[in-house]
Structures are given as C-alpha cells and as structure tokens.
Phi, psi and omega in degrees: 000316179296320179297319179295320179295316182292324177295320178296318178298317180299317179298318178299316180297319179296315179296315180295320181290327178289333178289338181281343180290125182253137177263130179301135180237155176288130181270149171284169180300318180294318180294319178296318179298317179295319179297316181291330181291342180276351180284128185272152173250341178235156177059039177285164180301313178299320180295318180295324179296317179294317180297319177298317180295316177302314181296318179296330178280355176093010179276144173250142188212167175244153182248138170047060183285112185290338182287343180264149179302129176083000179049067187301151184298304185230126181240126176252089188299321181299327184259358183052043183236147178232135175243120177258121176263112188251135173281134186299318181293309188291334183249011171065045178287149181273060177226183182298323180286343182264019182295154181279144180293153181268337181250154177054043184297331179297333177272311190288318184300307178299325180296312182291324175295319177298321177299315180297315180297318178296320177301314180297318180297313180295321178296318178299315180296319180295319178295323178295332178277359176095014179267146170265128186248129181232128180258136178236114184277145181304318182294321179293319181298323178294322182283326185287152169265182181298318180298322179292321178294318178298318179297319178300314182296316180296323176293322182297324181266001176088015179255010185290341182276346180278151180276000000 
C-alpha cells in the first residue's frame, strides 16, 4: 500500500513538473511591451550585490546622483570614485550576453549604439570633473566570487595596494 502511494505521488510530481516547462512563444506587441516595462534600470541584482559588498567593506556611498553627468550608479564621494554596474545587453558588451537582437534590428541597433556613445561621453565628462570611473560588467560579476569583487572595489577606491 505504501509503495502504491509513493508511486502515485511520483507520477503526480512528474506530471506537474512537465506542466511547468514553458515553450518560448512569439509575443504580441502589447505582451512584449509589458515584458520590457518590467526591466529595471535601478536596483538590479548585480547593482545590489556591489552595494552590499561596499557596505560590508565599510564604504559609504550615494546612489544615482543626478547632479553628475549620466546619473552614475554608485558614487563614493570621499574617494572621488564612481562605479558603474553595466548590463551586457543594454551597454553593448562584447560577450555572450551583449549579443544583438534578431528582431526589430532597425530599432535596437541604433539604440544600443547610442547607449555606448552616451556612456563614453558621460565617462569623459566625469573624468574631466576629477572623478575616477570604473565599469563593472554584469557577466564578470556573475563569474567572480566575493573575494574578486572585494579586490575590484579596493582597487577602484585606491586601497588595492594596501595589505
């Protein structure tokens, strides 16, 4: 009897788990628009990971300072340092995540090129104002462990030479 119950449960789990598998479907314009509207520009997972690490290391920082060109992600005023956490797709990184879209290329290619040009312009302006600007790509952050992220942050603020 116990064996029969467990076999039935297993069958139920198999049936339920197969129902969870989703097949990619073509989205309508409205569905795609709704999906894209959920993509965040602030408080992303990679950005939150960097912020937690900064806080754990004892650094104090400001977020999205509008007075600076490009409204940088993380500003360390005491160290005159800026950390930009960049998504590979949105900022056109030359990695697997930064691949160009296959549909609606007439819209996406100029947009992504414009994002890169704007990033370079804002970085140039920030350096002219005396800030050190450091970019941290989403793909690298995924590959790195906590020690590598901490080392990056310490180098960014100029404390990387200390033991």
